[in-house]
C-alpha positions as CSV (number, residue, x, y, z in Angstrom):
1,M,5.2,10.1,-13.0
2,F,2.3,7.6,-12.8
3,G,4.5,4.9,-14.2
4,W,7.0,5.4,-11.4
5,L,4.3,5.2,-8.8
6,A,2.9,2.1,-10.3
7,R,6.3,0.5,-10.5
8,L,7.0,1.5,-6.8
9,F,3.7,-0.1,-5.7
10,L,4.5,-3.3,-7.7
11,V,8.0,-3.5,-6.3
12,V,6.8,-3.2,-2.8
13,G,3.9,-5.6,-3.6
14,G,6.4,-8.1,-5.0
15,V,8.5,-7.9,-1.8
16,I,5.5,-8.5,0.4
17,A,4.1,-11.2,-1.8
18,S,7.5,-13.0,-1.8
19,W,7.2,-13.3,2.0
20,F,4.1,-15.6,1.5
21,V,4.4,-17.1,-2.0
22,S,7.4,-18.4,-3.9
23,R,8.4,-16.3,-6.9
24,E,8.2,-19.4,-9.1
25,A,4.5,-19.9,-8.2
26,N,2.0,-19.6,-11.0
27,N,-0.1,-17.0,-9.2
28,F,2.8,-14.8,-7.9
29,E,2.0,-12.0,-10.3
30,V,-1.7,-12.0,-9.3
31,I,-0.9,-11.8,-5.6
32,Q,1.7,-9.1,-6.3
33,M,-0.9,-7.0,-8.1
34,V,-3.5,-7.5,-5.4
35,I,-1.1,-6.4,-2.7
36,A,-0.1,-3.4,-4.9
37,I,-3.7,-2.4,-5.3
38,F,-4.3,-2.7,-1.6
39,L,-1.2,-0.5,-0.9
40,F,-2.5,2.1,-3.4
41,V,-6.0,2.1,-1.8
42,L,-4.3,2.5,1.6
43,V,-2.2,5.5,0.5
44,A,-5.3,7.1,-1.2
45,A,-7.4,6.6,2.0
46,I,-4.6,8.2,4.2
47,A,-4.4,11.1,1.8
48,A,-8.1,11.5,1.7
49,F,-8.6,11.4,5.4
50,W,-5.4,13.2,6.4
51,P,-7.1,16.3,8.0
52,Q,-9.3,14.1,10.1
53,L,-6.3,12.0,11.2
54,V,-4.3,15.1,12.2
55,R,-7.2,16.4,14.2
56,L,-7.7,13.1,15.9
57,V,-4.0,12.9,16.9
58,K,-3.9,16.5,18.2
59,R,-7.1,15.8,20.2
60,R,-5.6,12.7,21.8
61,K,-2.3,14.5,22.6
62,S,-4.0,17.4,24.4
63,A,-6.2,15.1,26.5
């Protein structure tokens, strides 16, 4: 399960990294991993703050 998640983040990170750096560049794997870690942190932060985000959206809709 965790292997699939890691592979998913690395694939998405590779797609995003390829927008900015050539796949043949020496540092492509490093940039891919940095982007994958950033995406993981973003997903974890959204999951952690989900109740607050829902309340904020509901409060703005009712106003």
